[in-house]
N, C-alpha and C positions, 0 to 999 in steps of 0.2 A: 037425816040426811047421811049420805055415803061419807064415811069418814075416810075415805082415800079419795083426795079431791084432785088430786093431781096426776093430770096423765104422764105414763110412765114410759116413753118410747123404748127403752131397753126391756121391757117385759119380753121374755121370751126368747132373749139374746144372752142373757147372762148364764153362766153356769156355776154348777155347786152351790155354795152359799152367798154368792155376791149379789149383793141387793140392787135393784133397777132403780133404787130411790137413791143410793149412793152415786150411780152415774148420772143420773139427773139433776140433782143437786149439786155435787163437787164439780163436774167438769160438762156439763149442758149436754150431756148424750152424745158426748164426741166419738163414740165407738160405731154409732150408726147414720154418722155424718159423712160426706166424702172427705179424704183427707185433704187437708190444708194446702200439702206440697204436692203440686202436680210437675214440680220444674223435672226437665230431662237431665240436669248434670250429673255425672257419672256418682255412683254411691262407692265404687271401688276401684282404684287403677289396678293398671296392670300388675299381676301377680309375677314376682319372681320366684322359678324353681329352683329352690336353694335347699340344699342337703343340711338338716342339722341333727345332730344325735337325740335320740327319744328320753324325753325325761323318765328317770326310775319313778315306780311307785313307792311314795313317803310313807312312813311314818306306822306303828303299830297300834296297840291299845284300842280302848272300846270307849264308847261315849256313855257315862253314866247317867242315869235316870231317875231322881226322887224329886217329887213334886209336893208343894203344898197348896190346896184351893182354897183361898179364904173367901167364907160364903157361900150362900146357897146356889148348887145349879138352877138354871131357869126352867121353871113349870114344867119339868120332867121331859123335857124335849128329848125326841129320838134322833140319833144320827147313825147312819150306817156305817160313816168311818172313822167312829169316836175309839180312841185308845186308850188304854187304862194307863193310869199314871203309878207305875211301878219302879220301884230302885232298883238299879245296875250296881254290879261291883265297882265302881269306880268314883272316885274323890278326886283327882286331882286335875283340878280346873282352878285356874289363879289367874286374875285379870288384876294387879295390883293389890288391893286387900278383899278382893271378890273371887273368896272361895267357894263354888258351888259345882252340884253334880247337877248336869244337865237334866232337864225335864223332857220328859216324852211330849210330840206334839199332842195340843187339846182339842179337844171337839168343839166344833164352831158353835154348838148349843149352850157351853159353859157360860152362864152369864155373872162372869168374875174376873179378876186379875188372878191368874195362876204363877206363883213363883216357885223357886228351889225351897227345899228342905232346909228349915233355919232362918229362912226371910219371911217377911211380913211385909204388909204395902197400907198406904194412908194415902188420902186423897187432900193434898195443900188446897186446892180451890178448883171452883165448880161453876158452870156455868150459873150465872145470876148471883154469885155469892156479892154483898157490898162492898164497893171500894173505898168509899169516903167516909167522913165522921155521920153524915146526916143521911145518907143513901138508905132507901127503905130496904125492908128483907125481901128477898126474892119470893114470889108468888106467880106463880105460872097462869093463875087464875087471872091475874088482877096487874098485866104487864102494861108499860106504857114505854114509847120512845125516851122520854125523860129520863125514867127508871133504869132503862137498860143501857143508858148512854153513862151510868155512874156504877155500873153492875160489870161483873168479868163475862167477857164475851163469849160467843156460840165456838165450839169446834175448832178448839184450840189446837195449833199445829207446832212449828217453831218454838221451841223452849230453852230458855238458859236461866239459871241462878248467878248474879254475880257477885260474888261475895265480899263484903266490906273488909279490906285489908286490916285497917286498926283492930278490930274485934276478931273477926272470924265468926262472929253469932249473929250478924245482920246482913244485909244485902238486899237486892232486888231481884223479882223474878220476871221475867219476859216472856210472854206469850204472844203468838199473833191468832189471829180467829179467821180462818181461810172463807166459809161461807156458812150460810146456813139452812136447815129444812123446817121450812113453815108446817108441813103437816104435822111433823111433832113438836112444835113449839107453840101450837095454838088450837085450841077448841076450833073445830070444824065450822060449827055454826055462829062463833063470833068471827072468826077470819072474814067471813062472807059477810057479813055486816059491817065490817070495818078493816077494810081492806088496806087503805091509805095508811091508818096507824099501825097497820101490821107490817106493812113494808118500811117505812119509817123505824119500827124497832128492828128490823131485819137488818138495816142501813146502819144502825149504831150496834148491833151485836157483831158487827163486821171489825176489820181491824186490828188493835193491838190493846193489851192491858199491862201496864207496868205496875205493878204492888212490890210494896218492903215486904220481907220476909225476916223471922228472927228465928233462934232456936239456943238452948241453954249451953248447948258447947258442940263442938264436932263430933260426930257419928250420930247425932241426936235428930229427932223429926223438925223440919221446919214447917212454921204456922205462918198465915200471912197475917200482915198488918192491918186492919180495916182504920184509915184516918192516915196513913203514912203518909211523911211530908214529899216524898216523891211519888206515890201515887196517882195514874194518870190513864185515861181512857182515848184513845185514838180511833175515829171510826169513821166511816164513808161523810161526815160532813166537817172533817177537819181539815184546816188549812194546810197545804206543803206548798214548798219552794220547789219549782224545777229550776234545775242547772244544767251545767255543761254545755256542748256546742249547739244543743237543738232549743236550748231555752231561748224563748223571743220568735222562734221560729213561726210563721204563717201559719204550718202544719199545727201547730199547736194553739192559736190563737181560736178563743171564742165571744161569744156576745156578752158572757161573764166576766171573761179575762181575756180583754184586746191585748193585754202585753204577753201572753205567751209564757208566763213565769210563773203563776200560782193556780192551783187546782184543789178542788175540793174531795178529801178522802183517799183510801187505798182500798181495794178489793181484791180478793181472793186471794190473800197474802198464803203464800205456803210453807216452805222451808226459807232457813234464812242462816244467818252466821254471824257470829261476834268479831268485831274487829279487834285487831291488836291495841287501839285506843281506847277498845271500851265501850264502842256506839253498836248498834243493832242494826244489822242489812237483813232484809226479806226482799223476796221476790213477789211481783204480782203475776198469778199465774192465767188460770182461766176467764179471761175478763171478756170474751165473747158472749157468755151468757148473758150479760148484763144489758145490752144494747140490741136495739132495733135497728137496722143500717138501711141504707140505702142501695147497696146493690154493688158497689164498686169492686175492681178486682183485688184494690188492697185491702178491703174489709175483707173478702172473699179467704185471701193468703193468712188472715187470723181468725177465721173460724165464724165472723160475724155475719150473721143471715138477715134476711128482710124479713117484713114480717113482726106480729108483736112476741113479745119474748114472755117464756112462762113464768117469771119472777113478776113482770108486770111494771117494774119500777118506771118505765116510761110514761105511765098512766099518773104516776104521783109526783117526777120529777123530770121537767122537759128536756133536762141535758142527757138524759139516756136514750131520747129518739134521735136519733143523727139525722134524719129527714126534717126535724123541726129547725127554721132558721136561726144559722147562728150559732148552731150545736154540729155542725158537720165534722169536726174534728174532736168532739169529748172522748171519744173510744181511742184517740192518738195520745192521749195525757194518761194513760194506765198500759201496763204492761212494763212496767219499768221496775230498776232496783231500787229500794227505797231506804235511808238512814235516818234513824232515829236516834237521840242521847237519851238514854234513861235515867240519868244522874239529874236531869235539869227539865222540870214537868213543864216548863212553859219555852222551852226548844221549840221552833217551826222545823218539823219533819222534811227531809229533802228526797226529791226524786232526782237521780241521776242518769243523765241522758247518755253520759259518755258510754255506759256499758251496754248500750242496745235495747231494743225494745223487741219482746217476744215473751214466749210463756214461761217468763223464770221459774224456776222450782224454788231457786235460793241464790246466795252468793257466797263464798267463803275467802278469806284472804290469806296469803301467804306474802311475808316479808322475804324479797330475793336478796341476792348475797350483795348487790350494789344501793340497798335499801328502798328498792321500788315496791310499791303495794301492787300485787298482782289478785286479781279478784276473777274466780273461776264461777260458772254457770251454766247450768244445761238448760236445753228448749226441751218441757214435759210434753212433748206429743210424738206419736207415731211418725219416723222418717224426718226428726228434726235433729238440730246441730248442736254441738259442744261449743262453746266459748270461754276466751279470756281477756281481761283486760289489764294495760300496765300502765300505771301512773306515770307522769310526768316528773312530779315531785318524788321526794324520798321522806321516808320514815323519820322521825326523830322521837327517841325514847320520851323525852323530856316536854315535849312540846305538842299536847294535847290538842291545841285550837287549831295549829296548823296541819295535822294529821288529819283533823276533819275536812279537810279540803282535798285530799289525795285524789279522791274518785271523782273530781270534778273535770280533770284533762289528764289525757293519755290517749294510750292507742289500745284499740281495739281487734281480735284475731277471732277467726274459726277455724275449727279441726278439720285435716284432712288426713286420714289413716289409710296406711296400705300396709298388706298381708305378705307373710313371704313363705308361704306353704302351697303346695301343687295346687293348682285353681282345681284340678279336676275331683279334688277328692273333697271339695267343701259341696257336698251333696245336699245340704239343709238338716240331715240328721243330727248334727250336732257332734257327731263321732270325732275325737281328736286325730288330727292329720297325722301322717307317717312320719312328719317332723317331730312330733311329741308333744306339742304346744299349739294353740292359737297364740300367734303374736305378731308384731311388726313393728314399722317404723311408723313415723307421721312428722305433718309440718303444719303450723298454726299460719294460715293465710291473714294477710293484715287487711281488715276490712274499713279502718282509719288509723292515720299513721302519721305523726307529727303534724295534726290538725289539716291533714286533708285526706280527702276521699280517695281510696284504692280500688274504687269500682267505677268500671266506665260507665257513661251516662247518668250517674248517681252522683247529687251533692252530697256532703258531710249531713245535712239536715235530713235528707233522704234514706240516707245509708244509717241513720240512728233510729228513725222513728219508723221504717220500714227494714228493718234488718234481715227478717226471713228473705225479702227479696234479693238482698244484697249478699247475702251466703248462698244463695241459690246460683246467682250470676257468676262466682267464681269457682265453684265447683266443690262446697264442702262435701264431708261425709255424712250420709243420712244414716240415723243410728235409732236402736229399738228404745224410744223414750227415756233419753237422758234427763235423769232424775237429780238428785244431789251428789255433787261434785266435791270430794273433801281431801285437802293436802293432810298427808301424815305430820303430826307436830314432832314425830321421831327421826322417821327417816326423807321425810320431804316428796313422798312419791303421792301421785294423785290416783284417789278412786272414783269411779264413776259407777253409779247406779244406774244400770239399763232395766227398767221394770218391766217391761215388754211388748210385744208387737205381736199380736196375733194375725195382722195382715200381711207380714212379710212372705212371700213367697205365693199370693195369691194372685190370680189373672191379672196380667197386667200392673202390676206391684214387684218391686227388686225380690229377687231371690235371696239365698244365702251368700253373705260374704265372711271374710275371715273375722273381722270385728263382731258380725252379727250372724254366728254359724248356722242358727236354726232356722226353719222357716215355721209359721205358725206360732212364734218363739211365745208361748204363754205364760212360761215360768222367769224370763230375765235371766241377766246375769251381771257380773261384776268386771271390769276392767281395771287394771294396774298400770300406772302410767308413770313414766321417767321422764322428765326432761333431761336435753342434754347438759351434761356436767352438774347436773341435780342444780340448774341455775334457772329459775321460774322465770325469767324474761328470755330464753330460749327461743327459738322459731323451730326448734328439732325436737323429737322426743323418741322415745320405743315404749311398745306397750306389750302389753300379754293379758290373756283374759284369767282371772284369778279364779271366778267359779262359774260355770254354767248350771243354773239354779233349776230345783224341781224334787220331786220324792223319790231317791234312788231304787227304793222298792218296786217302784211303778214305772218310771220313767227311763228307760237306758241311754238318753243323750246327757245325764248330766256329768259333772266334772267338777272337780275339786282340787286344781294343782296338783293331781296324781295321790291325793290323800286316798286311801280307800273309802269307796262309797259307802259301804256297809256299816262304815263307822262313824256318820255322821247324821245331825239331827235333818229332816228333810227343810226346806226351804224354798218360798218362790215370791216373786213378786218383790224383788229389793227395792227400798224408796229411800229411806233419809241412813245416813251414817254417821257415826261417831267412834271416837277413838277413846281408850283408856291411859293411864299413866305410863305404860309398859308399851304402848304402840299396837294393842290390839285393836282389830278392827270391829266395831259392833253395827249391826246392820237390822233396822225394825222394817219391817215389811207391810202391802197394802195391796192387798188381792187373794192371799192365800186360800179364803174360803173357797172361793171360784174356783182354782185349779188343783190343789192339793186337799184340799176339801177339811181345812184345821182352821182353827182362829189364827189369826195375824199374830206376830208373835216379835220378840226382839232377840237376836241373836249373836253370840262371840265368835269371831273369826281368826284362829293365829295364822300369822302371816310369815313367819320367818324359821327356819329351822326344821325338823323331821315331821313337825304337825304342821306345816304350811298347809292351809285348805281347810284345816279341820272345823265344822261348823258345830256349835252347840247352843241349844235352844235356853236361854234364861228366864224369859216371862212368854206369857199370852195374855192377850187382852180381851176384852168379855165378847156376848155374842154381838154381830154387827159391827164391831169398831175395828177402826185401823190403828196402828201402832206408830205415832207421831213423834219428832222431838229428841229423840232420845239424848240422854244428858248421863254422862258414867263419871261420876265424884267416888270412885273407888278407893283412893284415900281415904276417905270418910264412910265407906261401906255402903255407900248408896249408890242408885241408879233411877232416874227419873224419866218419865214418858207423859207424854201427853195422849191420852185416851179419848180419839176423835170419832165422832158419830156412832156412838154406840146404839145399839137396837136398830140401826138405821132400816126402812121398810116400813115398821111400825108406825102407830099415829099417834096423835096425843090421846083420844078415848081408849086406843089398844095398843098399849106399849108391848115391844118384845122384847125389854132390856129394865131392868129396875136399878141400874148401876149409877151411881155409887150410894145411892140413899136407902135403898131396897126396904123401903115401905109396903104395908101389906094392903094396902088398900087405897083408891084416888082418893078417900075422905080423909085421909091423913095429910094430905099436902096442904102447901101454906105454910107461913113460919117458917122460911128459910128450904123448907124441904118439897120433894116431888114425888109423886109416883109417876115415875117415867125415867127415862135415861139423861143423864147429864155430862155430857162431855167436861173432862176435869184433868188436872195436872195430878200426877202419882207420883209419890216417893217409895222405893221399893227399899229396904233397909234391912240390916241383920236383927235378928231377934235379941240378941245378946247386947245390942247395941242400944235399945231402946226395951228394957225388959218390962213386960207387963202392957205395954203399948202396942197399939195397933186399930185398925180401922173397928173392932170390938163387932164384926160381923160372923165370928165363929172361924174356925180353923181347925185342920185335921188330913191325914193322907186320904188322898181320893183313890182309890184301890178297885 
C-alpha cells in the first residue's frame, strides 16, 4: 500500500521547505481555496499627506552567533541554504537572566533543537505520554481512543506553566493540541482497516492537556507528574458550557442540544493566553476543515465547503455533517474563545460568545486603568481583522470566582487603521516612505455595545455568530493574517503578528496599504499599537510597524525600526509572541522554511533605546517543525516552546524526523518510545543551572 494515503492539494504550491501536509492538516489547504473575505469594504481610508521627520538609523554593534546543536543531524540531508553555526565576537545579549550569543540561522534539515552555547534542552512531555496513574504507556502500534483520552495530545501549541506560589517547586503545565496528522500517527494498513477508531483517536488527540509538574528548585528542570491531582484531558468529546449573549440562540441549537447552551468538545485550538485570574484562554481557529457543509453564504464566509471532508469525521459522528437533519448549526458552536480552569479538573470549560466567532489565533487579557478586562484577538486568515473585547464588570484582585465571569458580558470592537504617509509612495515594495516610518492612527469600531448590536440589519446573536460578516459591513481594515496579539506587561503597548499574505496585490485583490505595505507579503510583519492615553478601553490608537520581516541579505524590503539590517538575525512568518521580565519581545515563527529557507525559530527583539528593532535568534526547532507557545521564564534561566508537527510530510512508515526519542530503528518502538516524531513541550535551560543534565542525545559545536 502506498504509505502516502492522503491527497495533498498544496503539492506544487508550497515553496522551499514548507510541507504540503502542514497546509493540509493544519489549516485545510486554505491557500488554494478562494478567499473567504470577498467584501468590498475599504481596506484603507484616505491618507493624509503629512510631513514627518525621517527616523534616524539607530544602533551599532554586531549580532553574535554561536550555537549548540544537541543531538544528530537528520539522515545526512543536504540543503542549499544551510548555514554554518560559528561564533561571532559579541556576547552582550541579555533578557532578564538570559544572556546568550545569537545563533546563526539553522538548516531546515537539522533534526533537533538548536540552542546557544551554554544552553541545553529537555523534552518535558511528548505526544502519548501517560497522564493518569493507570494510563497505559504510549505504543503507536497499539493505540485506542480510550488510551489517547488519557495521554498527552498531539501537536501542542499554546503553552504555560503556572507555578504554585507556596513552594515555587510545583505547578501545572497547560498545553492545547491544535490538530492531528493521521499519516504520521497511524500505520497506513491499520488506518484503512480501522477508520472509525482512528478518527476517534484523532478526536481525543485534540483539545487540552493539563498536567502537574515539579522541580527540585528554581533554575532546575521541570518534570511532569503522572497521576497528579490536577491532571486532565479535554478532548473533542468534553462537555463545554456556552455563555454570553448568543447562548441559547436558535443559531446554536442542535438536535443533541436543543437548549443551545452545551457543546461537546473544542477543535483546532491554536494560541491562547493566561488571564490575570489564572485561567487559560484558547482560540478555536481552522474549524472549517472538520465540517461538511450545506453550501450557505454564511458557511462560505467561514471557509466551510460542501462535499466530504478529508478527515471524514462526518462518517463517524453525524454532527460533523451539517446536511444531517438537526445538525445544521453544529459548526456555529465552534470558532470561539474558550476558558478553562487548570486548577479544578472537575470544572466545566466555557465558550465565550461575547468575544465573537471567527478563526481566533488566541486571546490575551490586559486590565485597563478602570479595572475592565480587555481581551485582544486576531482572525488568522488572509485579509481578516483585529478585534478587542471590553468587559462590563471590573477585575477584583481578591475575587477569582467573580473574575471568571468577566468575559461573559461586555462590548466587542474591530479595528480600522489609517496611515499618514503619502499614498503614492506605497508601491508594494515595502520601502519605508519619505516620512520615515510606516505609521498612523486607528479606531476601534463597535460591533456590540451596551448589549445592543451596532451593525445595521444584524441582531446581537447574528453579530456574534457571524462576526466576520458584521466586521465586513462596518468597514474594518483587512490585514495580512493577524495572528497573536500580545499586550506588553511593561509598557502596555500592543503587538500584533501579521504572519504573511502572499495574495496581497494579486489580480482582483487589495494591493499595498500602509499597515500592510508589501504585495506578495510572504515574510510578514509586526505592528506596535498604542491606545490613546495608554488606556485599554479607549476607542482610538496610534500604530507603527516595528519590523517588516525577511532575510535582509536577499530581501531589500525588510525593515527593523531603523536598526541596521546587516546586524539582525533573519526572521520570517512571525506567529506567536511573548515577553520576558525586562519587556523584550520574543517572536516564534511558522513558515520560515518556505520563505527564507531556514528552520522555524524563536527570536528576541529589543523594543526600546538604541537597539530598538534588533532581532536575535535564540533557538531553532527540528526539521519540519513549527515553533509554538513560547514561554520566557528568564528569571529562572529557562525558555519553553511547543515543538509542533516535527517531520511533517513524512509518514508512519517513512518518518522524516526522529525527534525527540531518536530511536535507531522501528524495532525499538513501543514501551513509551517511538521511531518517528512526537510533538513535545521543550525546556531550554542554562547548562550551569542543571549540571550534567540534558536530553542525553549528545552535544557539541556544529561548525
